[in-house]
PyMOL commands that place a pseudoatom at each C-alpha (Angstrom):
pseudoatom trace, name=CA, resn=ALA, resi=1, chain=A, elem=C, hetatm=0, pos=[118.384, 62.582, 111.014]
pseudoatom trace, name=CA, resn=TYR, resi=2, chain=A, elem=C, hetatm=0, pos=[117.771, 61.998, 114.707]
pseudoatom trace, name=CA, resn=LYS, resi=3, chain=A, elem=C, hetatm=0, pos=[119.147, 65.411, 115.669]
pseudoatom trace, name=CA, resn=VAL, resi=4, chain=A, elem=C, hetatm=0, pos=[117.067, 67.120, 112.987]
pseudoatom trace, name=CA, resn=GLY, resi=5, chain=A, elem=C, hetatm=0, pos=[113.967, 65.310, 114.242]
pseudoatom trace, name=CA, resn=VAL, resi=6, chain=A, elem=C, hetatm=0, pos=[114.706, 66.348, 117.815]
pseudoatom trace, name=CA, resn=TRP, resi=7, chain=A, elem=C, hetatm=0, pos=[115.191, 69.948, 116.689]
pseudoatom trace, name=CA, resn=VAL, resi=8, chain=A, elem=C, hetatm=0, pos=[111.955, 70.022, 114.640]
pseudoatom trace, name=CA, resn=SER, resi=9, chain=A, elem=C, hetatm=0, pos=[109.747, 68.273, 117.195]
pseudoatom trace, name=CA, resn=GLY, resi=10, chain=A, elem=C, hetatm=0, pos=[111.191, 69.916, 120.300]
pseudoatom trace, name=CA, resn=VAL, resi=11, chain=A, elem=C, hetatm=0, pos=[111.564, 66.573, 122.104]
pseudoatom trace, name=CA, resn=PRO, resi=12, chain=A, elem=C, hetatm=0, pos=[114.529, 66.493, 124.500]
pseudoatom trace, name=CA, resn=GLU, resi=13, chain=A, elem=C, hetatm=0, pos=[117.516, 64.644, 123.052]
pseudoatom trace, name=CA, resn=GLN, resi=14, chain=A, elem=C, hetatm=0, pos=[118.333, 61.299, 124.645]
pseudoatom trace, name=CA, resn=ASP, resi=15, chain=A, elem=C, hetatm=0, pos=[121.764, 59.731, 124.690]
pseudoatom trace, name=CA, resn=PHE, resi=16, chain=A, elem=C, hetatm=0, pos=[121.876, 56.212, 123.303]
pseudoatom trace, name=CA, resn=PHE, resi=17, chain=A, elem=C, hetatm=0, pos=[124.453, 53.731, 122.114]
pseudoatom trace, name=CA, resn=PHE, resi=18, chain=A, elem=C, hetatm=0, pos=[123.730, 52.307, 118.662]
pseudoatom trace, name=CA, resn=GLU, resi=19, chain=A, elem=C, hetatm=0, pos=[124.235, 48.587, 118.261]
pseudoatom trace, name=CA, resn=LEU, resi=20, chain=A, elem=C, hetatm=0, pos=[123.344, 46.757, 115.076]
pseudoatom trace, name=CA, resn=SER, resi=21, chain=A, elem=C, hetatm=0, pos=[121.330, 43.899, 116.513]
pseudoatom trace, name=CA, resn=LEU, resi=22, chain=A, elem=C, hetatm=0, pos=[117.734, 42.762, 116.520]
pseudoatom trace, name=CA, resn=GLU, resi=23, chain=A, elem=C, hetatm=0, pos=[117.488, 43.236, 120.279]
pseudoatom trace, name=CA, resn=TRP, resi=24, chain=A, elem=C, hetatm=0, pos=[118.554, 46.880, 120.043]
pseudoatom trace, name=CA, resn=LEU, resi=25, chain=A, elem=C, hetatm=0, pos=[116.151, 47.522, 117.181]
pseudoatom trace, name=CA, resn=MET, resi=26, chain=A, elem=C, hetatm=0, pos=[113.282, 46.070, 119.204]
pseudoatom trace, name=CA, resn=ASN, resi=27, chain=A, elem=C, hetatm=0, pos=[114.131, 47.708, 122.554]
pseudoatom trace, name=CA, resn=GLY, resi=28, chain=A, elem=C, hetatm=0, pos=[116.532, 50.582, 121.913]
pseudoatom trace, name=CA, resn=MET, resi=29, chain=A, elem=C, hetatm=0, pos=[114.498, 52.273, 119.205]
pseudoatom trace, name=CA, resn=ALA, resi=30, chain=A, elem=C, hetatm=0, pos=[111.408, 52.401, 121.425]
pseudoatom trace, name=CA, resn=ASN, resi=31, chain=A, elem=C, hetatm=0, pos=[112.231, 55.907, 122.695]
pseudoatom trace, name=CA, resn=THR, resi=32, chain=A, elem=C, hetatm=0, pos=[113.971, 57.323, 119.635]
pseudoatom trace, name=CA, resn=TRP, resi=33, chain=A, elem=C, hetatm=0, pos=[111.932, 56.207, 116.637]
pseudoatom trace, name=CA, resn=GLU, resi=34, chain=A, elem=C, hetatm=0, pos=[109.573, 59.195, 116.453]
pseudoatom trace, name=CA, resn=PRO, resi=35, chain=A, elem=C, hetatm=0, pos=[112.193, 61.960, 116.150]
pseudoatom trace, name=CA, resn=PHE, resi=36, chain=A, elem=C, hetatm=0, pos=[114.321, 59.692, 113.953]
pseudoatom trace, name=CA, resn=LEU, resi=37, chain=A, elem=C, hetatm=0, pos=[111.459, 59.059, 111.527]
pseudoatom trace, name=CA, resn=LEU, resi=38, chain=A, elem=C, hetatm=0, pos=[110.518, 62.749, 111.458]
pseudoatom trace, name=CA, resn=GLY, resi=39, chain=A, elem=C, hetatm=0, pos=[114.155, 63.707, 110.864]
pseudoatom trace, name=CA, resn=CYS, resi=40, chain=A, elem=C, hetatm=0, pos=[114.448, 61.179, 108.034]
pseudoatom trace, name=CA, resn=GLY, resi=41, chain=A, elem=C, hetatm=0, pos=[111.446, 62.744, 106.340]
pseudoatom trace, name=CA, resn=VAL, resi=42, chain=A, elem=C, hetatm=0, pos=[112.726, 66.299, 106.741]
pseudoatom trace, name=CA, resn=VAL, resi=43, chain=A, elem=C, hetatm=0, pos=[116.250, 65.418, 105.571]
pseudoatom trace, name=CA, resn=GLY, resi=44, chain=A, elem=C, hetatm=0, pos=[114.918, 63.368, 102.647]
pseudoatom trace, name=CA, resn=ILE, resi=45, chain=A, elem=C, hetatm=0, pos=[112.567, 66.086, 101.425]
pseudoatom trace, name=CA, resn=SER, resi=46, chain=A, elem=C, hetatm=0, pos=[115.250, 68.766, 101.831]
pseudoatom trace, name=CA, resn=ALA, resi=47, chain=A, elem=C, hetatm=0, pos=[117.865, 66.731, 99.974]
pseudoatom trace, name=CA, resn=GLY, resi=48, chain=A, elem=C, hetatm=0, pos=[115.363, 65.957, 97.222]
pseudoatom trace, name=CA, resn=LEU, resi=49, chain=A, elem=C, hetatm=0, pos=[114.452, 69.608, 96.734]
pseudoatom trace, name=CA, resn=ILE, resi=50, chain=A, elem=C, hetatm=0, pos=[118.074, 70.746, 96.763]
pseudoatom trace, name=CA, resn=GLY, resi=51, chain=A, elem=C, hetatm=0, pos=[119.027, 68.006, 94.296]
pseudoatom trace, name=CA, resn=PHE, resi=52, chain=A, elem=C, hetatm=0, pos=[116.105, 68.819, 92.013]
pseudoatom trace, name=CA, resn=CYS, resi=53, chain=A, elem=C, hetatm=0, pos=[116.963, 72.537, 91.969]
pseudoatom trace, name=CA, resn=ALA, resi=54, chain=A, elem=C, hetatm=0, pos=[120.659, 71.845, 91.378]
pseudoatom trace, name=CA, resn=ILE, resi=55, chain=A, elem=C, hetatm=0, pos=[119.989, 69.483, 88.458]
pseudoatom trace, name=CA, resn=HIS, resi=56, chain=A, elem=C, hetatm=0, pos=[117.450, 71.929, 87.018]
pseudoatom trace, name=CA, resn=LEU, resi=57, chain=A, elem=C, hetatm=0, pos=[119.975, 74.790, 87.121]
pseudoatom trace, name=CA, resn=ILE, resi=58, chain=A, elem=C, hetatm=0, pos=[122.735, 72.630, 85.631]
pseudoatom trace, name=CA, resn=TRP, resi=59, chain=A, elem=C, hetatm=0, pos=[120.382, 71.493, 82.858]
pseudoatom trace, name=CA, resn=ARG, resi=60, chain=A, elem=C, hetatm=0, pos=[119.354, 75.075, 82.044]
pseudoatom trace, name=CA, resn=GLY, resi=61, chain=A, elem=C, hetatm=0, pos=[122.997, 76.165, 82.027]
pseudoatom trace, name=CA, resn=MET, resi=62, chain=A, elem=C, hetatm=0, pos=[124.008, 73.384, 79.665]
pseudoatom trace, name=CA, resn=ILE, resi=63, chain=A, elem=C, hetatm=0, pos=[121.117, 74.080, 77.285]
pseudoatom trace, name=CA, resn=SER, resi=64, chain=A, elem=C, hetatm=0, pos=[121.815, 77.830, 77.195]
pseudoatom trace, name=CA, resn=TRP, resi=65, chain=A, elem=C, hetatm=0, pos=[125.548, 77.178, 76.689]
pseudoatom trace, name=CA, resn=LYS, resi=66, chain=A, elem=C, hetatm=0, pos=[124.824, 74.805, 73.795]
pseudoatom trace, name=CA, resn=TRP, resi=67, chain=A, elem=C, hetatm=0, pos=[122.346, 77.289, 72.307]
pseudoatom trace, name=CA, resn=ARG, resi=68, chain=A, elem=C, hetatm=0, pos=[124.906, 80.128, 72.444]
pseudoatom trace, name=CA, resn=THR, resi=69, chain=A, elem=C, hetatm=0, pos=[127.662, 77.994, 70.879]
pseudoatom trace, name=CA, resn=ARG, resi=70, chain=A, elem=C, hetatm=0, pos=[125.282, 76.862, 68.136]
pseudoatom trace, name=CA, resn=ARG, resi=71, chain=A, elem=C, hetatm=0, pos=[124.546, 80.476, 67.127]
pseudoatom trace, name=CA, resn=LYS, resi=72, chain=A, elem=C, hetatm=0, pos=[128.251, 81.336, 66.753]
pseudoatom trace, name=CA, resn=ILE, resi=73, chain=A, elem=C, hetatm=0, pos=[128.833, 78.740, 64.040]
for i in range(1, 73): cmd.bond("trace and resi %d" % i, "trace and resi %d" % (i + 1))
show_as sticks, trace
zoom trace
């Protein structure tokens, strides 16, 4: 998500070491939160749209398959 946010916003990428601690979240995220948040939004919306379209196509395929098999009987 961070790399997508950097790519979309055009901000130069910064190297950082992730550490799961409160101190890192308070200090380390100070420079990286904006592209990370933007990337999360872009990735989330993209994944949602792709998932919605995939489920919609699968649903239509199943309904048409069931409708065709029902007519043959």
